[in-house]
C-alpha positions in Angstrom: 22.9 101.4 13.0 26.0 99.3 12.4 29.3 100.8 11.7 29.5 100.7 7.9 32.3 101.4 5.4 31.8 101.6 1.6 34.8 99.8 0.1 34.0 100.4 -3.5 33.0 97.8 -6.2 29.5 97.7 -4.7 30.8 96.3 -1.4 30.0 97.5 2.1 31.5 96.1 5.2 29.3 96.1 8.3 30.5 95.5 11.9 28.5 92.5 13.3 28.5 93.8 16.9 30.2 90.6 18.1 32.1 90.9 21.4 33.7 94.3 20.6 33.9 96.9 17.8 35.6 95.6 14.7 35.9 92.1 15.9 33.8 90.5 13.1 32.4 91.7 9.8 29.8 90.9 7.3 29.7 92.1 3.7 26.9 93.4 1.5 27.5 93.2 -2.2 25.2 95.0 -4.6 25.3 94.7 -8.4 22.4 96.6 -10.1 19.3 95.5 -8.3 20.7 92.2 -7.0 22.2 91.8 -3.5 24.3 89.1 -1.8 25.2 89.1 1.9 28.4 87.3 3.0 28.5 86.2 6.6 25.5 86.8 8.9 27.1 87.2 12.3 24.8 86.3 15.2 21.2 87.1 16.1 22.3 90.6 17.1 23.7 91.2 13.7 20.4 90.6 11.8 18.7 93.8 12.8 21.8 95.7 11.8 21.8 94.2 8.4 18.1 94.9 7.9 18.6 98.5 9.0 21.4 98.9 6.5 19.2 97.6 3.7 16.5 100.1 4.6 19.0 103.0 4.8 20.3 102.1 1.3 16.8 101.8 -0.1 17.3 98.1 -0.8 14.2 96.0 -0.4 14.4 92.7 1.4 13.2 91.1 -1.8 16.3 92.2 -3.7 18.6 90.0 -1.6 19.2 86.9 -3.9 21.9 85.2 -1.8 23.2 84.8 1.7 26.5 83.0 1.9 28.4 81.8 5.0 32.0 80.9 4.6 31.6 78.2 7.3 29.1 77.4 10.0 31.1 78.6 13.1 28.6 80.8 14.9 30.3 84.1 14.7 29.9 83.7 10.9 26.6 81.8 10.6 24.8 82.0 13.9 22.3 84.5 12.5 21.7 82.7 9.2 18.3 81.2 10.0 16.9 84.4 11.5 18.2 86.5 8.6 16.7 84.1 6.0 13.3 84.4 7.7 13.5 88.1 6.9 14.6 87.8 3.3 11.8 86.0 1.3 13.7 85.5 -2.0 17.1 84.7 -0.7 18.9 81.4 -1.0 21.6 80.4 1.5 24.9 79.3 -0.1 26.8 76.9 2.1 29.6 74.4 2.0 28.5 70.7 1.5 29.7 69.7 4.9 28.0 72.6 6.6 24.5 72.4 5.0 23.1 69.9 7.4 23.8 72.2 10.3 21.9 75.0 8.7 18.9 72.7 7.9 18.9 71.3 11.4 21.1 73.3 13.8 20.2 71.2 16.9 23.6 69.5 17.0 25.4 72.8 16.4 23.5 74.4 19.2 24.0 71.5 21.6 27.8 71.5 21.0 28.2 75.2 21.5 26.0 75.2 24.6 28.3 72.5 26.1 31.3 74.8 25.4 29.8 78.1 26.5 27.1 77.1 29.0 23.4 77.6 28.4 23.1 81.1 29.8 26.1 82.5 27.8 24.9 80.7 24.6 21.4 82.1 24.9 22.8 85.6 25.5 25.2 85.6 22.6 23.5 83.3 20.0 19.9 82.7 21.1 18.1 79.8 19.6 19.5 78.9 16.2 16.7 78.9 13.5 16.6 76.1 11.0 16.5 76.9 7.3 14.3 74.9 4.9 16.3 72.6 2.7 14.6 74.0 -0.4 16.2 77.4 0.3 19.8 76.1 0.5 22.3 75.9 -2.3 25.2 73.6 -1.7 28.4 75.1 -3.2 30.9 72.4 -4.3 34.4 73.4 -5.2 34.5 76.1 -8.0 30.7 76.6 -7.9 29.7 79.9 -9.4 26.8 82.2 -9.0 25.9 85.3 -11.0 25.0 88.5 -9.2 24.0 91.1 -11.8 27.1 91.3 -14.0 29.6 89.9 -11.5 30.6 86.3 -10.8 31.2 84.8 -7.4 33.3 81.6 -7.3 33.3 79.4 -4.3 36.6 77.7 -3.5 36.9 74.8 -1.0 39.5 75.9 1.6 39.8 73.4 4.4 42.4 73.9 7.2 40.5 76.1 9.6 37.5 73.9 9.3 36.5 71.2 6.8 33.3 73.0 6.0 35.0 76.2 4.8 35.0 77.9 1.5 36.3 81.3 0.3 34.5 83.4 -2.3 36.3 85.0 -5.2 34.6 88.2 -6.6 35.7 89.0 -10.1 34.5 92.6 -9.9 36.9 93.5 -7.0 39.6 91.0 -7.7 39.3 89.9 -4.1 38.4 87.0 -1.9 36.0 86.9 1.0 38.2 84.7 3.2 36.2 83.9 6.3 39.0 82.5 8.6 41.2 80.9 6.0 43.4 84.0 5.5 43.8 84.8 9.2 42.9 87.7 11.4 44.0 91.3 11.1 42.3 93.6 13.6 42.1 97.3 12.8 43.5 98.3 16.2 46.8 96.6 15.3 47.1 98.1 11.8 49.7 100.9 11.6 52.1 102.5 9.1 53.6 99.1 8.5 50.3 97.6 7.4 48.0 95.0 8.9 49.3 92.7 11.7 48.0 89.3 10.4 48.1 86.0 12.1 46.4 82.6 11.6 43.5 81.2 13.4 43.8 77.5 14.7 40.6 77.2 16.6 39.0 73.9 17.6 38.1 71.4 16.4 39.2 70.8 12.8 42.5 72.7 12.5 44.8 71.0 9.9 48.0 72.9 9.3 48.9 71.2 6.0 45.4 71.8 4.6 45.4 75.4 5.8 48.7 76.1 4.1 47.6 74.4 0.9 44.3 76.5 1.0 46.2 79.8 1.4 48.6 78.8 -1.5 45.6 77.9 -3.7 44.0 81.3 -3.0 47.1 83.0 -4.3 46.9 81.1 -7.6 44.0 83.4 -8.5 46.4 86.4 -8.1 43.9 88.3 -5.9 44.4 92.1 -5.4 42.8 92.2 -2.0 41.2 90.1 0.7 38.1 90.8 2.6 38.5 89.3 6.1 35.7 88.5 8.5 38.1 89.5 11.3 38.4 92.3 10.1 38.0 94.3 6.9 39.9 94.6 3.6 43.6 94.0 3.3 45.7 94.6 0.2 49.0 93.3 -1.1 48.1 89.7 -0.1 51.2 88.0 -1.5 53.4 89.1 1.4 50.6 88.4 3.9 50.2 84.9 2.5 53.9 84.1 3.0 53.7 85.5 6.5 50.6 83.3 7.4 52.2 80.1 6.1 55.4 80.8 8.0 53.3 81.5 11.2 51.4 78.2 10.8 54.7 76.4 10.8 55.8 78.4 13.9 52.6 77.5 15.8 52.9 73.8 14.9 56.5 73.8 16.2 55.3 75.6 19.4 52.6 73.1 20.0 54.8 70.1 19.4 57.2 71.3 22.0 54.4 70.6 24.6 53.1 67.4 23.1 54.0 65.2 26.1 52.0 67.3 28.6 48.5 66.4 29.6 45.8 68.4 27.8 44.8 70.7 30.7 48.5 71.7 31.3 49.2 71.8 27.6 46.6 74.4 26.7 48.0 76.8 29.3 51.6 76.3 28.1 50.7 76.9 24.5 48.5 79.9 25.4 51.5 81.4 27.3 54.0 80.8 24.4 51.6 82.0 21.7 50.8 85.2 23.5 54.6 85.9 23.9 55.1 85.0 20.2 52.4 87.5 19.0 53.5 90.3 21.4 57.1 89.9 20.0 55.6 90.1 16.5 53.7 93.2 17.4 56.9 94.8 18.7 58.7 94.1 15.5 55.6 95.5 13.6 56.1 98.8 15.4 52.9 98.6 17.5 52.7 101.5 19.9 49.7 100.4 21.9 50.4 99.6 25.6 51.1 95.9 26.1 48.0 95.6 28.3 45.9 96.8 25.3 47.6 94.4 23.0 46.9 91.5 25.3 43.3 92.6 25.6 42.8 92.5 21.8 44.6 89.2 21.4 43.4 87.3 24.5 40.3 85.5 23.2 41.9 84.4 19.9 45.1 83.3 21.6 43.2 81.0 24.0 41.0 79.6 21.1 44.2 79.0 19.0 45.8 77.2 22.0 42.7 75.0 22.4 42.7 74.2 18.7 46.4 73.3 18.7 45.8 71.1 21.7 42.9 69.3 19.8 45.2 68.9 16.8 48.0 67.4 19.0 45.5 64.9 20.5 44.9 63.5 17.0 48.5 62.9 16.2 
C-alpha cells in the first residue's frame, strides 16, 4: 500500500514509489461519487493507486478523469496502464502532450536513448498507448466539473511547453506539476519548505517559467499541491523566491556559456549544488551535508543539463 495522506477537501496525496520515498506524488480527488486522479507516476504507481481505490471503497468505474500536468515520465509514464484499468475515465492532457499519450513510441525511444534500454524497462516498462477517443485536450482555461467542484486548466510553459497547472476551487489550490518548483519533505523544517525551481531538459525557458509562476499567483491561491512533493501553503513568498532563483540559475549558467557542453554541465552542476547547499544553511537545515547532497543530487544534475540545453539555444 502506498504512503497516503488525507489533506482535506476530498484530496489524498499518494507517494508514487519513484526512486525514493516522497520523491514524487499523485493526487486523488473525490467529490461525491466522482473521482479524478492527478498525475499517474510510472508503471509501479498504478497498482498503488488501484489498491488505494479499493481501500477507500471507490470503484474503478467512479474515476471520471485522469489528468497529467505534462508528459514527462515521472508524471505520466503510467497513464496508459492506469487508463486500461479505469473503464470510464478520460485522460485530460495538454494539447502539445496529447500525441505522446496516443502514440508513446517517440517518447519511449527518446527516454530509452537517455537512460539505456535496461534502465528504461526497469523504471518505466513499455508505455501503453491510449485510444484517442478517451483523451480530452485541455486548452488554456479549460474547465471540468467533478461533482460540485470546478477544475480549471491553466497553460503554464517554462518547465515544458506541454505543461498545465490545475486550479481547484474547492481547496483554493493549484496542482502545479513542476511549474512551482520542488520542495522535498526531508528539507522542510520550522522555517517552512525549502523550495527551488526545476530546469530539466529539454524545454526550459526562464522567461516563460517566471511568467507562468506570476500568472498562477493572479488566482490568489491559498496553497499549492506539488508533485515533488506534497502541499505547501503561503505561496506568495514561495513564488517570489522561485522567480529570484530562476534569475540566479540563469546568471550561473551564463557564466559558463563559453565552455564546451560536456565541461559546462559539470561546472554548472558544481555551482548549483554549492548554491543550494548555501541556501539550505540559511534555511536552518540540520541534516548532514552528505544527506543534503543525496537528496539534491539527481535534481541538481538534471537542472544542470537543462540549463546547458537552454544555453545551446541562445
